[in-house]
PLY file of the C-alpha trace (Angstrom):
ply
format ascii 1.0
element vertex 107
property float x
property float y
property float z
element edge 106
property int vertex1
property int vertex2
end_header
-10.84 -12.31 11.71
-9.10 -14.64 14.17
-6.66 -15.55 11.39
-5.43 -11.94 11.29
-5.02 -11.87 15.07
-2.95 -15.06 14.93
-0.88 -13.64 12.08
-0.32 -10.42 14.05
0.84 -12.44 17.07
3.16 -14.50 14.86
4.69 -11.37 13.31
5.14 -9.82 16.76
6.92 -12.99 17.87
9.12 -13.00 14.75
10.10 -9.38 15.47
10.32 -9.69 19.26
14.13 -9.46 19.35
13.97 -5.96 17.84
11.94 -4.38 20.59
10.01 -1.18 19.89
7.54 -3.03 17.64
3.82 -2.65 18.21
0.63 -3.06 16.25
-2.85 -1.64 16.44
-5.99 -3.23 15.05
-7.47 -1.17 12.25
-10.35 -1.85 9.86
-10.19 -5.63 10.28
-6.43 -5.69 9.87
-3.43 -4.42 11.79
-0.99 -1.56 11.36
2.60 -2.23 12.47
4.99 0.33 13.94
8.72 0.12 14.55
10.08 2.88 16.81
6.78 4.68 16.16
7.10 4.67 12.37
4.60 2.67 10.33
6.37 0.00 8.29
3.56 -2.31 7.27
0.35 -4.03 8.16
-1.98 -6.96 7.81
-4.60 -6.44 5.15
-7.11 -8.69 3.42
-4.34 -10.39 1.47
-1.83 -10.82 4.28
1.19 -9.03 5.72
2.60 -6.23 3.59
5.31 -3.63 4.10
6.04 -0.24 2.60
8.12 -0.22 -0.55
11.62 1.03 0.25
15.07 0.27 -1.14
15.55 -2.08 1.81
12.29 -3.99 1.44
13.01 -4.45 -2.29
16.53 -5.68 -1.47
15.28 -8.25 1.06
12.36 -9.44 -1.09
13.34 -9.07 -4.77
10.68 -11.68 -5.65
7.83 -9.68 -4.11
5.49 -7.93 -6.57
4.00 -4.61 -5.39
0.23 -4.55 -5.03
-2.23 -2.24 -3.29
-3.33 -3.63 0.11
-6.86 -2.36 -0.57
-8.63 -0.45 -3.29
-7.30 3.05 -3.76
-4.18 2.50 -1.62
-0.55 2.99 -2.56
1.06 -0.31 -3.55
2.96 -2.22 -0.87
5.11 -5.34 -0.93
3.64 -8.66 0.21
6.10 -10.11 2.75
7.77 -13.22 1.35
10.28 -13.72 4.21
7.86 -13.98 7.12
9.23 -17.32 8.30
12.86 -16.14 8.17
13.05 -14.46 11.55
16.55 -12.98 11.07
15.93 -11.62 7.58
12.58 -10.15 8.66
14.15 -8.40 11.66
17.05 -7.09 9.60
14.68 -5.79 6.93
12.45 -3.94 9.40
15.47 -2.52 11.23
17.10 -1.32 8.00
13.80 0.08 6.68
13.52 2.39 9.69
15.69 5.18 8.28
13.69 5.10 5.02
10.31 5.48 6.71
8.59 8.81 7.20
8.29 10.08 10.75
4.84 10.03 12.26
2.99 13.24 11.77
2.28 14.88 15.12
-1.39 14.74 16.04
-3.10 18.08 15.62
-4.11 19.53 18.95
-7.81 20.26 19.23
-8.47 23.97 19.50
0 1
1 2
2 3
3 4
4 5
5 6
6 7
7 8
8 9
9 10
10 11
11 12
12 13
13 14
14 15
15 16
16 17
17 18
18 19
19 20
20 21
21 22
22 23
23 24
24 25
25 26
26 27
27 28
28 29
29 30
30 31
31 32
32 33
33 34
34 35
35 36
36 37
37 38
38 39
39 40
40 41
41 42
42 43
43 44
44 45
45 46
46 47
47 48
48 49
49 50
50 51
51 52
52 53
53 54
54 55
55 56
56 57
57 58
58 59
59 60
60 61
61 62
62 63
63 64
64 65
65 66
66 67
67 68
68 69
69 70
70 71
71 72
72 73
73 74
74 75
75 76
76 77
77 78
78 79
79 80
80 81
81 82
82 83
83 84
84 85
85 86
86 87
87 88
88 89
89 90
90 91
91 92
92 93
93 94
94 95
95 96
96 97
97 98
98 99
99 100
100 101
101 102
102 103
103 104
104 105
105 106
């Protein structure tokens, strides 16, 4: 578990120049938000991002795989150590990501 926390801290550091990046722990992993849109997360097999035209462009070598059983495929991040490319990818992905659904108000 500590490995995921360290990875989350490393990713946050790699993306720190962007601002507006946050993560929340979830089911043993982490979900990552940029300007309040989910772009990726840490799962059992590492850091993965949503499949968009941008993420495919930045990581043409990455093979889509589901982060966990029954999930939509995502792209394993292959440019984690390239701070600039990672930031550019996340920034460019933003317009391709769905907006967060507003939380339903309890009646």
